[in-house]
OpenMM code with the backbone's topology and positions (N, CA, C; nanometers):
from openmm import Vec3, app, unit

residues = "UNK UNK UNK UNK UNK UNK UNK UNK UNK UNK UNK UNK UNK UNK UNK UNK UNK UNK UNK UNK UNK UNK UNK UNK UNK UNK UNK UNK UNK UNK UNK UNK UNK UNK UNK UNK UNK UNK UNK UNK UNK UNK UNK UNK UNK UNK UNK UNK UNK UNK UNK UNK UNK UNK UNK UNK UNK UNK UNK UNK UNK UNK UNK UNK UNK UNK UNK UNK UNK UNK UNK UNK UNK UNK UNK".split()
positions = [
    Vec3(-0.5886, 0.3980, 1.7422),
    Vec3(-0.5273, 0.4520, 1.6555),
    Vec3(-0.5990, 0.4613, 1.4844),
    Vec3(-0.5451, 0.6034, 1.4725),
    Vec3(-0.5950, 0.6149, 1.3646),
    Vec3(-0.5562, 0.5612, 1.2595),
    Vec3(-0.5810, 0.5351, 1.1618),
    Vec3(-0.5220, 0.4527, 0.9909),
    Vec3(-0.4674, 0.6346, 0.9383),
    Vec3(-0.3509, 0.5847, 0.8551),
    Vec3(-0.3341, 0.7121, 0.7663),
    Vec3(-0.4018, 0.7313, 0.5998),
    Vec3(-0.4526, 0.5881, 0.5677),
    Vec3(-0.5432, 0.5262, 0.4239),
    Vec3(-0.6424, 0.4257, 0.4761),
    Vec3(-0.7300, 0.4550, 0.4412),
    Vec3(-0.8234, 0.3440, 0.4266),
    Vec3(-0.9375, 0.4244, 0.3334),
    Vec3(-0.9893, 0.2781, 0.2259),
    Vec3(-1.0668, 0.2282, 0.1518),
    Vec3(-1.1078, 0.1089, 0.1128),
    Vec3(-1.1850, 0.0692, 0.1020),
    Vec3(-1.2928, -0.0897, 0.0709),
    Vec3(-1.1795, -0.2052, 0.1441),
    Vec3(-1.1710, -0.1117, 0.2187),
    Vec3(-1.1506, -0.2632, 0.3560),
    Vec3(-0.9973, -0.2663, 0.2734),
    Vec3(-0.8871, -0.1817, 0.2855),
    Vec3(-0.7659, -0.1673, 0.2866),
    Vec3(-0.7329, -0.1314, 0.4287),
    Vec3(-0.5909, -0.1640, 0.4825),
    Vec3(-0.6198, -0.0085, 0.5953),
    Vec3(-0.4005, 0.0153, 0.6464),
    Vec3(-0.4010, 0.1164, 0.5857),
    Vec3(-0.3114, 0.2082, 0.5856),
    Vec3(-0.2518, 0.2335, 0.7378),
    Vec3(-0.1563, 0.1834, 0.8069),
    Vec3(-0.1338, 0.2506, 0.9385),
    Vec3(0.0633, 0.3346, 0.9277),
    Vec3(0.0539, 0.4474, 0.9860),
    Vec3(0.1867, 0.4827, 0.9882),
    Vec3(0.2590, 0.4884, 1.1457),
    Vec3(0.2805, 0.3487, 1.1407),
    Vec3(0.3161, 0.3188, 1.3053),
    Vec3(0.4616, 0.1929, 1.3135),
    Vec3(0.5311, 0.1924, 1.4168),
    Vec3(0.5951, 0.0315, 1.4417),
    Vec3(0.4244, -0.0214, 1.4429),
    Vec3(0.4951, -0.1985, 1.3490),
    Vec3(0.3836, -0.2755, 1.3634),
    Vec3(0.3714, -0.3289, 1.4882),
    Vec3(0.4514, -0.3800, 1.6694),
    Vec3(0.4783, -0.3902, 1.7454),
    Vec3(0.3620, -0.2297, 1.7817),
    Vec3(0.3161, -0.1597, 1.7567),
    Vec3(0.2201, -0.1088, 1.7933),
    Vec3(0.0628, -0.1669, 1.7902),
    Vec3(0.0555, -0.2160, 1.5962),
    Vec3(-0.0088, -0.1967, 1.5702),
    Vec3(-0.1635, -0.3121, 1.5452),
    Vec3(0.0028, -0.3991, 1.5495),
    Vec3(-0.0999, -0.5840, 1.5500),
    Vec3(-0.1529, -0.6012, 1.7235),
    Vec3(-0.1044, -0.5528, 1.7764),
    Vec3(-0.1538, -0.5825, 1.9486),
    Vec3(-0.2779, -0.5720, 1.9477),
    Vec3(-0.3153, -0.4468, 1.8965),
    Vec3(-0.4542, -0.3471, 1.8820),
    Vec3(-0.5581, -0.4252, 1.7603),
    Vec3(-0.4591, -0.4987, 1.6761),
    Vec3(-0.5994, -0.5726, 1.6227),
    Vec3(-0.6368, -0.6852, 1.6540),
    Vec3(-0.6054, -0.7379, 1.7568),
    Vec3(-0.6267, -0.8760, 1.8838),
    Vec3(-0.6140, -0.9482, 1.7107),
    Vec3(-0.6408, -0.9399, 1.6068),
    Vec3(-0.5621, -1.0799, 1.5324),
    Vec3(-0.6241, -1.0582, 1.4409),
    Vec3(-0.5679, -1.1440, 1.3696),
    Vec3(-0.6054, -1.1322, 1.1870),
    Vec3(-0.7849, -1.2342, 1.1427),
    Vec3(-0.8388, -1.2957, 1.3026),
    Vec3(-0.9695, -1.3454, 1.2187),
    Vec3(-1.0461, -1.2025, 1.3101),
    Vec3(-1.0485, -1.1070, 1.3980),
    Vec3(-1.0504, -0.9765, 1.3862),
    Vec3(-1.1203, -0.8749, 1.2536),
    Vec3(-1.0167, -0.8911, 1.2175),
    Vec3(-0.9610, -0.8134, 1.1104),
    Vec3(-1.0688, -0.8304, 0.9498),
    Vec3(-1.0403, -1.0058, 0.9590),
    Vec3(-1.1439, -1.0485, 0.8359),
    Vec3(-1.3020, -1.0065, 0.9152),
    Vec3(-1.2905, -1.0487, 0.9808),
    Vec3(-1.4379, -1.0237, 1.0633),
    Vec3(-1.4843, -0.8449, 1.0607),
    Vec3(-1.4130, -0.7530, 1.0797),
    Vec3(-1.4355, -0.6183, 1.0399),
    Vec3(-1.5006, -0.5950, 0.8465),
    Vec3(-1.4383, -0.7195, 0.7967),
    Vec3(-1.4011, -0.6744, 0.6440),
    Vec3(-1.2856, -0.6283, 0.5772),
    Vec3(-1.1648, -0.6194, 0.6870),
    Vec3(-1.0708, -0.5733, 0.6216),
    Vec3(-1.0672, -0.7362, 0.5324),
    Vec3(-0.9772, -0.6050, 0.3701),
    Vec3(-0.9437, -0.7059, 0.2587),
    Vec3(-0.7651, -0.6783, 0.3127),
    Vec3(-0.7236, -0.6215, 0.3321),
    Vec3(-0.5557, -0.6444, 0.3611),
    Vec3(-0.5578, -0.4536, 0.5037),
    Vec3(-0.3836, -0.4922, 0.5829),
    Vec3(-0.3724, -0.4736, 0.6743),
    Vec3(-0.2357, -0.3752, 0.6360),
    Vec3(-0.1924, -0.2791, 0.5534),
    Vec3(-0.1109, -0.2670, 0.6235),
    Vec3(-0.0148, -0.1664, 0.6971),
    Vec3(0.0577, -0.1812, 0.7305),
    Vec3(0.1842, -0.1421, 0.8463),
    Vec3(0.3645, -0.0824, 0.7699),
    Vec3(0.4106, 0.1073, 0.8109),
    Vec3(0.5117, 0.1296, 0.7451),
    Vec3(0.4756, 0.2108, 0.8204),
    Vec3(0.6465, 0.1773, 0.8598),
    Vec3(0.6916, 0.3172, 1.0455),
    Vec3(0.7439, 0.4495, 0.9211),
    Vec3(0.7675, 0.4443, 0.8278),
    Vec3(0.8198, 0.5506, 0.7439),
    Vec3(0.7331, 0.5986, 0.6336),
    Vec3(0.6461, 0.7587, 0.7435),
    Vec3(0.5445, 0.8378, 0.6255),
    Vec3(0.5367, 0.8375, 0.5263),
    Vec3(0.6894, 0.8803, 0.4664),
    Vec3(0.7089, 0.8476, 0.3094),
    Vec3(0.6290, 0.7994, 0.2499),
    Vec3(0.7066, 0.6008, 0.3288),
    Vec3(0.6241, 0.5385, 0.2068),
    Vec3(0.4921, 0.4824, 0.2363),
    Vec3(0.4644, 0.5372, 0.3193),
    Vec3(0.2936, 0.5499, 0.3541),
    Vec3(0.2064, 0.6311, 0.2435),
    Vec3(0.3017, 0.7158, 0.2476),
    Vec3(0.2350, 0.8730, 0.0910),
    Vec3(0.2521, 0.7577, 0.0045),
    Vec3(0.3388, 0.7973, -0.0241),
    Vec3(0.3632, 0.6358, -0.1583),
    Vec3(0.2071, 0.5127, -0.1809),
    Vec3(0.2282, 0.4316, -0.0520),
    Vec3(0.1259, 0.3569, -0.1225),
    Vec3(0.0051, 0.4004, -0.0689),
    Vec3(-0.0128, 0.5156, -0.0013),
    Vec3(-0.1731, 0.5933, -0.0162),
    Vec3(-0.1745, 0.6222, -0.1706),
    Vec3(-0.0496, 0.6918, -0.2394),
    Vec3(-0.1366, 0.7512, -0.4247),
    Vec3(-0.1228, 0.6515, -0.4967),
    Vec3(-0.0420, 0.4797, -0.4380),
    Vec3(-0.0756, 0.3935, -0.5733),
    Vec3(-0.2247, 0.3258, -0.5472),
    Vec3(-0.2923, 0.3476, -0.3545),
    Vec3(-0.3714, 0.2309, -0.3834),
    Vec3(-0.4862, 0.3622, -0.4650),
    Vec3(-0.4205, 0.4492, -0.4174),
    Vec3(-0.5563, 0.5755, -0.4902),
    Vec3(-0.5545, 0.6124, -0.5721),
    Vec3(-0.5213, 0.5049, -0.7365),
    Vec3(-0.4116, 0.4935, -0.8427),
    Vec3(-0.5426, 0.3958, -0.9054),
    Vec3(-0.6227, 0.2398, -0.7622),
    Vec3(-0.6366, 0.1873, -0.8450),
    Vec3(-0.8109, 0.2389, -0.8304),
    Vec3(-0.8801, 0.1774, -0.9483),
    Vec3(-0.9453, 0.2339, -1.0258),
    Vec3(-0.9972, 0.1232, -1.1297),
    Vec3(-1.1030, -0.0094, -1.0930),
    Vec3(-1.1706, 0.0740, -0.9820),
    Vec3(-1.0911, 0.0147, -0.8848),
    Vec3(-1.1562, -0.0413, -0.7674),
    Vec3(-1.0566, -0.1583, -0.6551),
    Vec3(-1.0113, -0.2864, -0.6837),
    Vec3(-0.8990, -0.3187, -0.6303),
    Vec3(-0.8095, -0.4561, -0.6439),
    Vec3(-0.9434, -0.5552, -0.6492),
    Vec3(-0.9717, -0.6607, -0.7391),
    Vec3(-1.0713, -0.7668, -0.6999),
    Vec3(-0.9716, -0.8548, -0.6786),
    Vec3(-1.0139, -0.9466, -0.5943),
    Vec3(-1.0329, -0.9838, -0.4751),
    Vec3(-1.0555, -1.1977, -0.5813),
    Vec3(-1.1679, -1.1743, -0.6271),
    Vec3(-1.1420, -1.2953, -0.7194),
    Vec3(-1.0719, -1.2670, -0.8716),
    Vec3(-1.0460, -1.3478, -0.9259),
    Vec3(-0.9023, -1.3311, -1.0477),
    Vec3(-1.0704, -1.4381, -1.2250),
    Vec3(-1.0711, -1.3688, -1.2324),
    Vec3(-1.1841, -1.4727, -1.3536),
    Vec3(-1.0308, -1.5261, -1.4729),
    Vec3(-1.0781, -1.6714, -1.4649),
    Vec3(-1.0280, -1.7136, -1.5785),
    Vec3(-0.9410, -1.6818, -1.6875),
    Vec3(-0.7848, -1.7206, -1.7468),
    Vec3(-0.7436, -1.6952, -1.9009),
    Vec3(-0.8694, -1.8082, -2.0021),
    Vec3(-0.8569, -1.7095, -2.0962),
    Vec3(-0.9844, -1.7373, -2.1929),
    Vec3(-0.9226, -1.8721, -2.1866),
    Vec3(-0.8545, -1.9463, -2.2351),
    Vec3(-0.8311, -2.0667, -2.2351),
    Vec3(-0.8607, -2.1663, -2.1725),
    Vec3(-0.8528, -2.1594, -1.9797),
    Vec3(-0.8398, -2.1513, -1.9102),
    Vec3(-1.0730, -2.1811, -1.9033),
    Vec3(-1.0854, -2.0671, -1.9713),
    Vec3(-1.2241, -2.0751, -1.9298),
    Vec3(-1.3142, -2.1596, -2.0194),
    Vec3(-1.2544, -2.1826, -2.1251),
    Vec3(-1.3150, -2.2849, -2.2724),
    Vec3(-1.2649, -2.4403, -2.1385),
    Vec3(-1.2158, -2.4492, -2.0553),
    Vec3(-1.2208, -2.5402, -2.0482),
    Vec3(-1.3245, -2.5912, -1.8922),
    Vec3(-1.4530, -2.5075, -1.8744),
    Vec3(-1.4889, -2.5029, -1.7571),
    Vec3(-1.6070, -2.5334, -1.7908),
] * unit.nanometer
topology = app.Topology()
chain = topology.addChain("A")
for resn in residues:
    res = topology.addResidue(resn, chain)
    for name in ("N", "CA", "C"):
        topology.addAtom(name, app.Element.getBySymbol(name[0]), res)
């Protein structure tokens, strides 16, 4: 199955989740492939909206968050 959108470990499928999820074998396999997120949307219109929003993210969304300045002072 070909992803509708793919960038920086985020994959978006335009399909029924009952079709996509069994082909992924499990979340563990997705993690081993370096996937940060797997998104499934049935309506192509919303896939387009999601893809545009993901593309607008520059740089890619970080997985680790820096502590707030007041918390950093406590470290």
